[in-house]
MMTF fields as JSON, N, C-alpha, C and O atoms, coordinates in Angstrom:
{
  "mmtfVersion": "1.0.0",
  "mmtfProducer": "UNKNOWN",
  "numBonds": 399,
  "numAtoms": 400,
  "numGroups": 100,
  "numChains": 1,
  "numModels": 1,
  "chainsPerModel": [1],
  "groupsPerChain": [100],
  "chainIdList": ["A"],
  "bondAtomList": [4, 2, 8, 6, 12, 10, 16, 14, 20, 18, 24, 22, 28, 26, 32, 30, 36, 34, 40, 38, 44, 42, 48, 46, 52, 50, 56, 54, 60, 58, 64, 62, 68, 66, 72, 70, 76, 74, 80, 78, 84, 82, 88, 86, 92, 90, 96, 94, 100, 98, 104, 102, 108, 106, 112, 110, 116, 114, 120, 118, 124, 122, 128, 126, 132, 130, 136, 134, 140, 138, 144, 142, 148, 146, 152, 150, 156, 154, 160, 158, 164, 162, 168, 166, 172, 170, 176, 174, 180, 178, 184, 182, 188, 186, 192, 190, 196, 194, 200, 198, 204, 202, 208, 206, 212, 210, 216, 214, 220, 218, 224, 222, 228, 226, 232, 230, 236, 234, 240, 238, 244, 242, 248, 246, 252, 250, 256, 254, 260, 258, 264, 262, 268, 266, 272, 270, 276, 274, 280, 278, 284, 282, 288, 286, 292, 290, 296, 294, 300, 298, 304, 302, 308, 306, 312, 310, 316, 314, 320, 318, 324, 322, 328, 326, 332, 330, 336, 334, 340, 338, 344, 342, 348, 346, 352, 350, 356, 354, 360, 358, 364, 362, 368, 366, 372, 370, 376, 374, 380, 378, 384, 382, 388, 386, 392, 390, 396, 394],
  "bondOrderList": [1, 1, 1, 1, 1, 1, 1, 1, 1, 1, 1, 1, 1, 1, 1, 1, 1, 1, 1, 1, 1, 1, 1, 1, 1, 1, 1, 1, 1, 1, 1, 1, 1, 1, 1, 1, 1, 1, 1, 1, 1, 1, 1, 1, 1, 1, 1, 1, 1, 1, 1, 1, 1, 1, 1, 1, 1, 1, 1, 1, 1, 1, 1, 1, 1, 1, 1, 1, 1, 1, 1, 1, 1, 1, 1, 1, 1, 1, 1, 1, 1, 1, 1, 1, 1, 1, 1, 1, 1, 1, 1, 1, 1, 1, 1, 1, 1, 1, 1],
  "groupList": [{"groupName": "UNK", "atomNameList": ["N", "CA", "C", "O"], "elementList": ["N", "C", "C", "O"], "formalChargeList": [0, 0, 0, 0], "bondAtomList": [1, 0, 2, 1, 3, 2], "bondOrderList": [1, 1, 2], "singleLetterCode": "X", "chemCompType": "L-PEPTIDE LINKING"}],
  "groupTypeList": [0, 0, 0, 0, 0, 0, 0, 0, 0, 0, 0, 0, 0, 0, 0, 0, 0, 0, 0, 0, 0, 0, 0, 0, 0, 0, 0, 0, 0, 0, 0, 0, 0, 0, 0, 0, 0, 0, 0, 0, 0, 0, 0, 0, 0, 0, 0, 0, 0, 0, 0, 0, 0, 0, 0, 0, 0, 0, 0, 0, 0, 0, 0, 0, 0, 0, 0, 0, 0, 0, 0, 0, 0, 0, 0, 0, 0, 0, 0, 0, 0, 0, 0, 0, 0, 0, 0, 0, 0, 0, 0, 0, 0, 0, 0, 0, 0, 0, 0, 0],
  "groupIdList": [1, 2, 3, 4, 5, 6, 7, 8, 9, 10, 11, 12, 13, 14, 15, 16, 17, 18, 19, 20, 21, 22, 23, 24, 25, 26, 27, 28, 29, 30, 31, 32, 33, 34, 35, 36, 37, 38, 39, 40, 41, 42, 43, 44, 45, 46, 47, 48, 49, 50, 51, 52, 53, 54, 55, 56, 57, 58, 59, 60, 61, 62, 63, 64, 65, 66, 67, 68, 69, 70, 71, 72, 73, 74, 75, 76, 77, 78, 79, 80, 81, 82, 83, 84, 85, 86, 87, 88, 89, 90, 91, 92, 93, 94, 95, 96, 97, 98, 99, 100],
  "secStructList": [7, 7, 4, 4, 4, 4, 7, 7, 7, 7, 7, 7, 7, 3, 3, 3, 3, 3, 7, 6, 6, 6, 7, 7, 3, 3, 3, 3, 3, 7, 3, 3, 7, 7, 7, 7, 2, 2, 2, 2, 2, 2, 2, 6, 6, 7, 7, 6, 6, 1, 7, 7, 7, 2, 2, 2, 2, 2, 6, 7, 3, 3, 7, 7, 1, 3, 3, 3, 7, 6, 6, 6, 7, 7, 3, 3, 3, 7, 7, 7, 7, 7, 1, 7, 6, 6, 1, 7, 6, 6, 1, 7, 7, 7, 1, 7, 4, 4, 4, 7],
  "xCoordList": [9.337, 9.362, 7.961, 7.187, 7.59, 5.921, 5.62, 6.619, 4.474, 3.812, 4.282, 4.652, 4.374, 5.026, 6.388, 6.78, 7.039, 8.784, 8.772, 9.715, 7.858, 7.5, 6.662, 6.636, 6.094, 5.368, 6.078, 6.823, 5.688, 6.262, 5.095, 4.039, 5.393, 4.682, 4.959, 6.16, 4.189, 4.697, 4.148, 2.98, 5.321, 5.203, 4.331, 4.019, 3.988, 3.331, 3.824, 4.136, 3.819, 4.652, 3.316, 2.174, 3.707, 2.64, 3.24, 4.44, 2.588, 3.392, 2.725, 1.667, 3.572, 3.353, 2.878, 3.487, 2.012, 1.882, 1.237, 0.705, 1.362, 0.871, -0.193, 0.068, -1.555, -2.438, -2.198, -1.934, -2.257, -1.93, -3.27, -2.863, -4.265, -5.409, -5.394, -5.379, -5.396, -5.471, -4.296, -4.5, -2.959, -1.625, -1.538, -0.54, -2.443, -2.788, -1.768, -2.023, -0.663, 0.051, -0.788, -1.129, -0.846, -1.602, -0.534, 0.621, -1.121, -0.319, -1.472, -2.631, -1.195, -1.958, -1.199, -0.002, -1.901, -1.159, -0.802, -1.287, -0.024, 0.418, -0.557, -1.377, -0.52, -1.315, -0.88, -0.059, -1.16, -0.661, -0.63, -1.642, 0.301, 0.313, -0.311, -0.241, -1.119, -1.569, -0.771, -0.777, 0.168, 1.463, 1.081, 0.196, 1.774, 1.714, 2.998, 3.841, 3.391, 4.089, 5.255, 6.453, 4.833, 5.766, 6.839, 8.015, 5.798, 5.949, 7.163, 8.257, 6.759, 7.601, 9.331, 10.436, 8.91, 10.346, 11.102, 12.298, 10.376, 11.227, 11.548, 12.757, 10.946, 11.498, 12.608, 13.553, 12.704, 14.07, 15.045, 16.006, 14.488, 15.484, 15.683, 16.639, 14.88, 14.339, 14.238, 14.051, 14.315, 14.021, 12.697, 12.256, 12.129, 10.699, 10.622, 9.535, 11.937, 11.875, 11.839, 11.286, 12.503, 12.518, 11.086, 10.11, 11.118, 9.943, 9.652, 10.612, 8.326, 7.888, 7.128, 6.0, 7.84, 6.841, 6.084, 6.112, 5.148, 4.215, 4.563, 4.024, 5.805, 6.399, 6.677, 6.326, 7.254, 7.451, 6.209, 6.202, 5.281, 4.037, 3.643, 3.071, 3.88, 3.263, 3.982, 3.397, 5.673, 6.336, 6.462, 7.325, 5.571, 5.116, 4.088, 2.879, 4.607, 3.613, 3.788, 4.841, 2.387, 2.482, 1.995, 1.479, 2.135, 1.081, -0.009, -0.23, -0.804, -2.197, -2.13, -1.119, -3.331, -3.582, -3.948, -3.507, -4.814, -5.508, -5.338, -5.23, -5.313, -5.26, -6.45, -6.627, -6.925, -7.915, -7.517, -6.996, -7.81, -7.333, -8.406, -9.522, -7.999, -8.83, -9.382, -10.255, -9.256, -9.36, -10.532, -11.736, -9.94, -11.148, -11.421, -11.881, -11.223, -12.121, -11.65, -12.432, -10.658, -9.882, -9.477, -9.013, -9.539, -9.17, -7.814, -7.931, -6.8, -5.834, -5.011, -4.616, -4.821, -3.836, -2.39, -1.756, -1.94, -0.609, 0.623, 0.806, 1.309, 2.65, 3.789, 4.178, 4.153, 5.836, 7.336, 7.881, 7.725, 9.023, 9.897, 9.898, 10.719, 12.005, 12.951, 13.445, 13.492, 14.239, 15.7, 16.497, 16.213, 17.123, 17.095, 17.272, 16.785, 16.324, 17.75, 17.736, 18.956, 20.19, 20.331, 20.985, 19.633, 19.757, 18.941, 17.729, 19.374, 18.552, 18.07, 18.861, 16.541, 15.942, 16.46, 16.085, 17.36, 17.924, 19.117, 19.604, 19.75, 20.796, 20.52, 19.395, 21.522, 21.362, 21.928, 23.093, 20.852, 21.338, 21.17, 20.034, 22.017, 22.237, 22.067, 21.961, 22.039, 21.867, 23.293, 23.26, 24.648, 25.823, 25.961, 25.676, 26.686, 26.72, 27.803, 27.836, 28.488, 29.198, 28.332, 28.517, 27.365, 26.473, 25.656, 25.043, 25.674, 25.078, 26.106, 25.813],
  "yCoordList": [-54.096, -52.923, -52.729, -53.686, -51.564, -51.193, -50.817, -50.593, -50.693, -50.531, -49.142, -49.08, -48.166, -46.579, -46.965, -46.144, -47.764, -47.947, -48.325, -47.912, -49.08, -49.141, -47.998, -47.959, -47.226, -46.376, -44.807, -44.15, -44.508, -43.204, -42.442, -42.881, -41.205, -40.052, -39.11, -39.126, -38.18, -37.621, -36.157, -35.869, -35.311, -33.888, -33.012, -33.442, -31.728, -30.87, -29.521, -29.066, -28.986, -27.256, -26.727, -27.059, -25.818, -25.137, -23.659, -23.399, -23.024, -21.626, -21.694, -22.307, -20.8, -20.469, -19.084, -18.135, -18.935, -17.358, -17.384, -18.358, -16.149, -15.767, -14.662, -13.748, -14.764, -14.078, -12.899, -12.907, -11.515, -10.029, -9.932, -9.316, -10.212, -10.193, -10.976, -10.399, -12.469, -12.913, -13.98, -14.755, -14.129, -14.191, -15.624, -16.251, -16.117, -17.755, -18.223, -17.894, -18.952, -19.52, -20.993, -22.135, -20.153, -21.191, -21.494, -21.07, -22.38, -23.173, -22.975, -22.69, -23.098, -22.771, -23.79, -23.724, -24.485, -25.221, -24.28, -23.181, -24.852, -24.139, -24.207, -25.124, -23.533, -23.278, -23.604, -22.795, -24.443, -24.857, -23.738, -23.054, -23.536, -22.168, -23.213, -24.434, -21.901, -22.308, -21.586, -20.39, -22.759, -22.359, -22.91, -23.763, -22.426, -23.037, -23.522, -22.986, -24.553, -25.423, -24.283, -24.563, -23.185, -22.067, -21.134, -20.772, -21.014, -20.643, -21.331, -20.812, -22.587, -23.518, -23.32, -23.332, -23.144, -23.171, -22.139, -22.224, -21.034, -19.749, -20.007, -20.219, -20.072, -20.258, -21.153, -20.819, -22.15, -23.086, -22.966, -23.689, -21.802, -21.509, -23.13, -23.543, -23.503, -24.527, -24.197, -23.015, -24.858, -24.434, -24.906, -25.994, -24.254, -24.79, -26.069, -26.594, -27.05, -28.199, -29.114, -30.209, -28.473, -29.531, -29.864, -29.12, -31.075, -31.444, -31.038, -30.916, -30.809, -30.859, -31.631, -31.955, -32.066, -33.318, -32.776, -31.772, -34.352, -34.293, -33.264, -32.257, -34.1, -33.83, -32.289, -31.646, -31.642, -30.179, -29.381, -28.597, -29.392, -28.904, -28.905, -27.885, -30.042, -29.992, -29.372, -29.245, -28.902, -28.129, -26.839, -26.311, -26.192, -24.814, -24.242, -24.147, -23.952, -23.755, -22.3, -21.663, -21.786, -20.24, -20.213, -21.181, -18.988, -18.818, -18.204, -17.512, -18.628, -17.907, -16.542, -15.987, -15.747, -14.262, -13.931, -12.879, -14.679, -14.3, -15.605, -16.683, -15.478, -16.617, -15.786, -14.623, -16.777, -16.655, -17.414, -18.522, -16.738, -17.77, -18.237, -17.782, -19.555, -20.422, -20.305, -21.164, -19.688, -18.935, -17.738, -17.82, -16.856, -15.429, -15.031, -13.893, -15.867, -16.11, -14.455, -13.806, -13.989, -12.611, -13.185, -14.318, -12.477, -12.662, -11.8, -10.698, -11.903, -11.154, -11.415, -12.528, -10.232, -10.522, -10.897, -10.292, -12.034, -12.621, -12.022, -11.624, -11.986, -11.264, -12.071, -12.316, -12.372, -13.244, -12.427, -11.783, -12.539, -11.75, -12.124, -13.256, -11.192, -11.413, -12.029, -11.486, -13.145, -13.857, -13.647, -13.905, -13.242, -12.741, -11.227, -11.032, -10.198, -8.652, -8.273, -7.045, -8.716, -8.359, -8.637, -7.89, -9.901, -10.164, -9.651, -9.762, -9.055, -8.534, -9.246, -9.907, -9.382, -10.064, -10.427, -11.37, -9.455, -9.578, -10.312, -10.454, -10.876, -11.379, -12.974, -13.456, -13.544, -15.1, -15.56, -15.959, -15.535, -16.496, -17.783, -18.239, -18.407, -19.818, -20.661, -21.886, -19.803, -20.764, -20.765, -21.216, -20.469, -20.648, -19.117, -17.943, -20.071, -19.106, -17.695, -16.55, -18.144, -16.726, -15.612, -14.396, -16.36, -15.327, -14.306, -13.397, -14.532, -13.978, -12.873, -12.12],
  "zCoordList": [-79.807, -80.681, -80.721, -80.713, -80.762, -80.706, -82.083, -82.767, -82.666, -83.92, -84.246, -85.418, -83.684, -83.872, -84.438, -85.267, -84.269, -84.827, -86.136, -86.811, -86.733, -88.282, -89.119, -90.349, -88.395, -88.99, -89.408, -88.68, -90.551, -90.821, -91.131, -91.586, -90.832, -90.895, -91.983, -92.254, -92.808, -93.76, -93.221, -92.959, -93.127, -92.399, -93.472, -94.583, -92.975, -94.027, -93.66, -92.559, -94.85, -94.599, -93.955, -94.273, -92.964, -92.115, -91.513, -91.612, -91.083, -90.499, -89.292, -89.152, -87.988, -86.927, -86.653, -87.146, -86.03, -85.567, -84.224, -83.691, -83.743, -82.375, -82.661, -83.443, -81.937, -82.084, -81.47, -80.267, -82.295, -81.614, -80.48, -79.494, -80.364, -79.492, -78.327, -77.239, -78.399, -77.344, -77.083, -76.148, -77.872, -77.516, -77.708, -77.352, -78.204, -78.569, -79.717, -80.876, -79.446, -80.522, -81.524, -81.215, -82.824, -83.834, -84.792, -84.746, -85.78, -86.61, -88.016, -87.713, -89.207, -90.453, -91.562, -91.843, -91.975, -93.196, -94.399, -94.67, -94.919, -96.153, -97.476, -97.505, -98.272, -99.422, -100.805, -101.237, -101.518, -102.838, -103.803, -103.959, -104.368, -105.351, -106.353, -106.493, -107.15, -108.757, -109.469, -109.759, -109.81, -111.161, -112.363, -112.425, -113.484, -114.756, -114.859, -114.139, -115.704, -115.879, -116.521, -116.495, -117.003, -117.523, -116.403, -116.428, -115.551, -114.426, -113.71, -113.485, -113.4, -112.7, -113.442, -112.9, -114.897, -115.717, -115.359, -115.084, -115.347, -115.241, -113.767, -113.674, -112.595, -111.2, -111.209, -110.494, -111.817, -111.526, -112.956, -113.218, -113.82, -114.819, -115.75, -116.406, -115.571, -116.876, -118.621, -118.911, -119.378, -120.641, -121.171, -120.801, -121.899, -122.558, -122.721, -122.476, -123.254, -123.406, -122.156, -122.055, -121.282, -120.035, -119.51, -119.607, -118.95, -118.615, -117.149, -116.389, -116.676, -115.46, -114.876, -115.246, -113.676, -113.219, -111.979, -111.267, -112.106, -110.958, -109.653, -109.194, -109.295, -107.848, -107.896, -106.906, -108.912, -108.976, -108.875, -107.926, -109.537, -109.283, -107.838, -107.453, -106.802, -106.088, -104.787, -103.711, -105.074, -104.342, -104.228, -103.526, -104.942, -104.84, -103.84, -104.05, -102.959, -101.803, -101.268, -101.32, -100.652, -100.068, -98.895, -98.335, -98.387, -96.84, -97.264, -98.258, -96.177, -96.657, -96.642, -96.21, -97.171, -97.054, -95.966, -95.504, -95.258, -94.083, -93.293, -93.878, -91.778, -90.523, -89.363, -89.0, -89.143, -88.313, -86.726, -86.601, -85.911, -84.546, -84.259, -84.508, -83.5, -83.514, -82.076, -81.958, -81.077, -79.683, -79.911, -79.668, -80.336, -80.283, -81.374, -81.465, -82.613, -84.046, -84.485, -85.18, -84.144, -84.939, -86.027, -85.892, -87.666, -88.703, -89.025, -88.489, -89.589, -89.596, -90.983, -91.327, -91.712, -92.973, -92.518, -91.654, -93.257, -93.043, -93.513, -94.664, -92.733, -93.617, -93.027, -91.885, -94.201, -93.869, -93.631, -94.528, -92.655, -92.419, -93.353, -93.838, -93.682, -94.494, -94.018, -93.03, -94.399, -93.894, -94.297, -93.395, -95.434, -95.741, -96.611, -97.814, -95.44, -96.005, -96.387, -96.472, -96.656, -97.166, -98.534, -99.262, -99.046, -100.074, -101.081, -100.897, -102.219, -103.194, -104.031, -104.704, -104.312, -105.142, -106.729, -107.426, -107.037, -108.142, -108.244, -109.365, -107.118, -106.87, -107.298, -107.433, -107.445, -107.873, -106.767, -106.741, -105.373, -104.352, -104.271, -104.134, -104.327, -104.399, -103.056, -103.114, -101.548, -100.316, -99.881, -98.736, -100.23, -99.678, -98.947, -99.181, -97.753, -96.443, -97.16, -96.707, -98.192, -98.703, -99.282, -99.331, -99.693, -100.126, -99.34, -99.901, -97.713, -96.801, -96.32, -95.391]
}
């Protein structure tokens, strides 16, 4: 057994992208969203009296607005591909396959 067998590594949220100029594949870390407790309650469907924990605050991440290529230094506006283009934002999507 080596030392790595006992180690645990924390994974961080990240985005991958390919530079349109030099075709370099890159990764960029997610950005922690600055949200209020009331915004978290609204997103999660919580009542005003429900407690918001520190862990809940840490779970709100988003993509950066701009990415910069590490090879050619080109900067580009970031765009997130629509993962569920057929799901209306007003629908109550709960992740079940029958909703797709």
